[in-house]
C-alpha positions in Angstrom: 0.1 0.0 -0.1 2.5 2.5 0.9 4.7 1.8 -2.2 1.5 2.4 -4.3 0.8 5.7 -2.7 4.3 6.9 -3.2 4.2 5.8 -6.8 0.8 7.6 -7.3 2.4 10.7 -5.7 5.5 10.4 -7.6 3.6 10.2 -10.9 1.6 13.6 -9.9 4.9 15.4 -9.0 6.5 14.2 -12.5 3.8 15.7 -14.5 4.1 19.1 -12.8 8.0 19.3 -12.7 10.3 20.5 -15.2 13.1 18.2 -14.0 14.4 15.9 -16.7 16.9 13.9 -14.8 16.0 10.0 -15.4 14.7 8.7 -12.1 16.4 5.7 -10.6 15.1 2.4 -11.5 13.2 0.4 -8.9 14.7 -2.9 -8.3 11.6 -4.4 -6.5 11.6 -6.7 -3.7 14.3 -9.2 -3.2 13.8 -13.0 -3.5 14.1 -15.1 -0.3 17.4 -17.0 0.3 18.4 -19.9 2.3 19.4 -19.4 6.2 20.6 -21.6 9.0 17.5 -22.0 11.1 17.9 -21.7 14.7 14.1 -21.3 15.7 11.3 -23.3 14.6 8.7 -20.9 13.6 5.2 -22.5 12.8 1.8 -21.8 12.6 -0.4 -23.1 15.6 -3.6 -22.3 14.2 -5.6 -20.0 11.7 -9.1 -18.6 11.4 -10.8 -16.0 9.0 -12.0 -13.2 10.8 -14.0 -10.8 8.7 -12.5 -9.3 5.5 -9.3 -8.0 7.1 -8.0 -4.5 6.8 -9.2 -4.2 3.0 -8.0 -0.8 1.7 -7.8 0.9 5.1 -4.3 2.5 6.0 -5.2 1.9 9.6 -3.6 -0.2 12.2 -5.6 -3.4 12.4 -3.9 -5.2 15.1 -5.5 -7.6 17.8 -5.7 -6.7 21.6 -4.3 -9.3 24.0 -4.8 -9.7 27.5 -3.9 -12.9 29.3 -5.5 -15.7 27.4 -7.6 -13.8 25.1 -7.3 -11.6 22.1 -9.8 -9.3 20.2 -9.5 -8.3 16.7 -11.6 -6.3 14.3 -11.9 -5.8 10.7 -12.6 -3.0 8.5 -16.2 -3.5 7.9 -17.0 -3.5 11.6 -16.7 -7.4 12.7 -15.2 -7.8 16.0 -14.3 -11.1 17.6 -12.8 -12.3 21.0 -10.8 -15.6 20.7 -8.9 -17.8 22.8 -5.2 -17.5 22.0 -4.2 -21.0 22.9 -7.2 -22.9 20.6 -8.2 -20.2 18.4 -11.9 -20.8 19.3 -14.2 -18.0 18.9 -15.8 -16.7 22.3 -17.9 -14.1 21.0 -18.5 -12.0 17.8 -20.6 -8.6 17.0 -21.0 -6.7 13.9 -21.2 -3.0 14.2 -21.9 -2.8 10.5 -19.9 0.2 10.0 -16.5 1.0 8.4 -13.6 1.1 10.8 -10.3 2.7 10.5 -8.4 1.3 13.6 -8.8 -1.7 15.7 -8.4 -3.0 18.4 -6.9 -1.0 21.5 -7.6 -2.3 24.7 -7.9 -0.1 27.9 -9.0 -1.6 31.2 -12.1 -3.6 30.5 -12.9 -1.7 27.3 -12.1 -2.0 23.7 -11.5 1.1 21.5 -12.3 1.3 17.7 -12.4 4.1 15.3 -15.0 4.6 12.4 -14.6 6.3 9.1 -16.9 9.0 10.3 -14.3 10.2 12.6 -15.8 8.5 15.9 -14.1 6.6 18.6 -16.0 3.8 20.0 -15.8 2.0 23.5 -17.0 -1.4 23.5 -17.1 -4.0 26.8 -14.6 -6.6 26.4 -16.9 -9.3 27.9 -19.7 -9.1 25.1 -19.0 -6.4 22.7 -21.7 -3.9 23.9 -21.5 -0.4 23.3 -20.3 1.5 26.3 -20.0 5.2 24.3 -19.0 6.9 21.3 -17.3 10.1 20.7 -17.2 12.4 17.6 -13.8 13.7 16.9 -12.4 16.1 14.1 -11.2 13.2 11.6 -10.4 9.9 11.1 -8.2 8.0 13.5 -5.9 5.4 12.0 -3.3 4.8 14.5 -3.8 3.2 18.0 -4.1 5.4 20.8 -2.5 5.5 24.3 -4.3 5.4 27.6 -3.9 5.3 31.4 -6.6 5.2 34.1 -7.7 8.7 33.7 -7.3 9.8 29.8 -7.1 8.6 26.4 -4.6 10.4 24.1 -5.1 10.1 20.2 -4.2 11.6 17.1 -6.4 12.3 13.9 -5.5 12.4 10.4 -6.1 16.3 10.2 -3.1 16.9 12.3 -5.0 17.0 15.9 -3.7 15.5 19.0 -6.9 15.1 21.3 -7.2 14.0 25.0 -10.2 12.3 26.3 -11.4 11.2 29.6 -11.2 7.6 29.8 -14.5 7.1 31.5 -16.8 9.0 29.6 -14.7 9.8 26.4 -15.3 13.8 27.0 -12.7 15.8 25.2 -10.6 17.6 27.2 -8.2 19.3 24.9 -6.9 19.3 21.2 -3.5 20.3 20.0 -3.4 21.1 16.0 0.0 20.7 14.6 -0.6 22.4 11.2 -0.7 20.0 8.7 1.2 20.2 5.7 0.1 20.5 1.9 1.1 16.7 1.5 1.8 14.1 3.9 1.6 10.3 4.1 -1.5 8.7 4.9 -1.1 7.6 8.8 -0.1 9.2 11.8 2.0 8.2 14.8 0.5 6.6 18.1 0.9 9.0 20.9 2.7 8.0 24.3 1.6 9.1 27.7 4.2 9.6 30.3 4.2 11.3 33.7 2.2 14.7 32.9 3.4 14.5 29.3 1.9 13.2 25.8 4.4 12.7 23.4 3.4 12.7 19.6 5.2 12.9 16.4 3.6 14.9 13.2 3.5 15.1 9.7 5.5 18.3 10.0 8.6 16.4 10.9 8.2 17.5 14.7 8.3 15.7 17.9 6.1 17.4 20.4 5.7 17.1 24.1 2.2 18.4 25.3 1.3 19.0 29.1 -1.5 16.2 29.9 -3.1 18.4 32.5 -3.1 21.7 30.8 -2.8 21.0 27.1 0.0 23.4 26.3 3.3 22.5 24.6 6.2 21.8 26.9 8.9 21.3 24.2 9.1 20.1 20.3 11.8 19.0 18.3 12.4 18.4 14.6 13.3 15.2 13.4 13.1 16.1 9.8 13.2 19.4 7.9 11.5 19.6 4.7 13.7 20.2 1.8 13.5 19.9 -2.0 11.5 21.3 -4.8 8.4 19.2 -4.9 6.0 18.5 -2.2 7.0 14.5 -2.3 10.6 15.5 -1.6 9.4 17.7 1.4 7.6 14.6 3.1 9.1 14.5 6.6 6.3 12.6 8.5 7.0 11.0 11.6 4.5 8.1 11.7 6.3 5.2 13.5 6.3 4.3 17.0 7.6 6.9 19.6 9.9 4.5 22.1 10.6 6.0 25.5 13.2 4.3 27.5 15.2 5.6 30.6 13.7 9.1 30.2 15.1 9.2 26.4 12.6 9.7 23.5 13.7 7.6 20.4 11.9 8.7 17.1 12.8 8.2 13.4 10.8 10.1 10.6 10.5 9.6 6.9 13.1 11.5 4.6 14.5 12.8 8.1 16.5 11.5 11.0 16.6 9.1 13.7 16.9 11.0 17.0 17.4 10.6 20.7 15.7 13.4 23.0 15.9 14.3 26.5 12.4 13.5 27.8 12.2 16.3 30.3 13.6 19.2 27.8 13.3 17.7 24.4 16.9 18.7 23.7 18.6 16.3 21.0 21.2 14.0 22.6 22.1 12.6 19.2 20.7 12.9 15.6 21.7 10.9 12.5 20.1 10.5 9.1 17.5 7.9 8.7 14.2 7.4 6.8 11.6 5.0 7.8 7.7 4.5 7.7 8.0 2.7 11.4 9.3 3.6 14.7 12.3 2.0 16.2 13.0 -1.2 18.5 15.7 -1.2 21.1 17.7 -4.2 22.5 21.3 -4.9 23.4 22.3 -1.5 23.4 21.1 -0.8 20.1 18.3 0.9 18.1 16.9 -1.4 15.3 15.2 0.7 12.4 13.5 -0.6 9.2 14.5 1.8 6.8 12.4 3.0 3.6 14.0 0.5 1.4 13.5 -2.3 4.1 17.1 -2.6 5.2 17.1 -3.6 8.9 19.7 -1.2 10.6 21.2 -1.8 13.8 22.5 1.5 15.5 24.6 1.9 18.5 22.6 3.9 21.1 25.7 5.8 22.3 27.9 6.3 19.2 25.0 6.2 16.5 27.5 3.9 14.6 25.9 1.2 12.2 26.5 -2.2 14.2 25.1 -4.3 11.5 22.8 -3.9 8.3 20.5 -6.7 7.0 19.8 -6.4 3.2 18.3 -9.7 2.5 14.7 -8.3 2.9 14.9 -5.1 0.6 11.8 -4.2 -0.7 9.6 -6.7 1.1 7.3 -4.0 2.7 8.2 -5.1 6.1 6.2 -4.4 9.2 7.0 -2.4 12.4 9.6 -4.8 14.2 8.6 -6.3 17.5 10.7 -8.8 20.0 10.0 -12.3 20.8 12.4 -14.6 22.4 15.1 -11.7 22.2 14.6 -11.9 18.4 13.4 -9.2 16.0 10.2 -10.5 14.1 8.7 -8.8 11.1 6.2 -9.9 8.4 6.5 -9.0 4.6 4.0 -8.2 1.7 4.0 -12.1 0.8 2.7 -13.2 4.2 6.3 -14.6 5.4 7.2 -14.0 9.2 10.8 -13.6 9.8 13.3 -13.7 12.7 16.3 -11.6 12.8 18.9 -12.0 15.4 19.8 -8.9 17.4 23.5 -9.7 17.8 24.3 -9.5 13.9 21.3 -9.4 12.1 21.3 -12.6 10.5 17.8 -14.4 9.7 17.3 -17.3 12.1 13.7 -18.3 11.4 11.0 -18.0 9.0 7.4 -19.6 8.0 4.8 -18.3 5.5 1.4 -17.9 7.0 -0.7 -19.2 3.9 -4.4 -19.2 3.7 -6.5 -21.9 5.1 -7.8 -24.5 2.6 -11.0 -23.1 1.3 -14.3 -24.8 2.3 -15.9 -26.9 -0.5 -19.5 -26.4 -1.1 -22.1 -27.8 -3.5 -23.2 -25.7 -6.3 -23.9 -25.7 -9.9 -26.5 -27.9 -12.0 -24.9 -31.2 -11.2 -24.5 -30.6 -7.6 -20.8 -30.7 -7.6 -18.3 -29.6 -5.1 -16.1 -26.3 -5.6 -14.3 -24.3 -3.6 -15.6 -21.1 -1.7 -14.7 -18.1 -3.3 -16.0 -15.8 -0.6 -12.7 -14.3 0.7 -9.6 -12.7 -1.1 -6.3 -14.7 -1.4 -4.4 -11.4 -0.6 -1.6 -12.6 2.0 0.0 -9.3 2.6 0.3 -8.6 6.4 0.4 -5.0 6.5 0.3 -4.2 10.4 2.9 -5.4 13.0 2.7 -8.5 14.4 1.4 -8.9 18.0 3.4 -10.8 20.8 1.8 -13.0 23.4 4.6 -14.5 25.3 6.3 -16.9 23.0 3.3 -16.7 20.4 3.4 -14.1 17.7 -0.2 -13.1 16.2 -0.5 -11.9 12.6 -3.7 -10.4 10.8 -3.5 -10.5 7.1 -4.8 -8.1 4.6 -7.8 -10.4 3.7 -8.6 -11.2 7.2 -6.7 -14.5 8.0 -5.7 -14.3 11.5 -2.8 -16.8 12.7 -1.2 -17.8 15.8 2.6 -18.7 15.2 4.9 -20.5 17.7 8.5 -19.8 18.2 10.7 -22.4 19.9 14.4 -22.9 19.8 15.7 -25.7 17.9 
């Protein structure tokens, strides 16, 4: 999706530009090569849940608590599922388009509609608690604590709501640029601060109690003649560890900021659609071309670079059994070693066999064609202990176990 979007933008820019320099030819995604398998990565169970993410650019990932998960599709189907067996516990259909789902807050599930509404449902049966109209669509997961819910809408606003009633307490507007990537960063609540990244290339800290800006720092500075060249969105995960804020932007920089002052501790060139992951003193980044880069948190030097998955539209990285886990556009899940970036595990999340139904004039059995066969896994994997949960573009939910060989 992101590649198609940028290609369309490139075409529009090319039509309005006098620059006749030839564009660099895209090499496309690399093919997969062999590796030494150190982990057994296998699919434990699969089940179809709705129609999947469809054409939405939102973050359709499951919410997990203890032995249960909750997952929603883009057409309003929400299911509660037992993680161990994959058995469905309950199902509701809101019969309206969703742009995000699901975020677990206390005993509630938060989802967002295409009409710009935030909905709170009970985790026990899916019944509605409340809904709140916001300024625009929400495509990134919110952040919440006992008192507040913080979320960003695609019009560049950061909102703080009362966690119990959904009442809006304040909104901060980031002044959206003329052109931006379709998406937003998920905010982070820490102490009295709400930290968020914006399409302007800024990371901003806002006072949770007052809604005023405490500090702001640029991750990327717009440069170039075209709007496409000036894209500097911070759409990835904002990571906070030991009072340090880590962020990375598209066509910008990876930065480490002091949580209290916003002062840059270090900054280096980087470009990514995703946020970073930390481990073993490194910052792990999925670059825009899908190279995986390990950066030393102190020196900012490259520790290693993994080029074997270039162009495969990798998801945001997560950590399972001390290994980096990502999925790609063909439905493969990969494990990458933190120490040196070698690939140590892989599985293909294929579709379940289609049901056979009786149809036609001769009452013959034919495979059902109800669901799309799209295998792309667009949203990040979700971790439940030593199990990874993947949700494909077309709605195939899979539980993937990771074990040492």
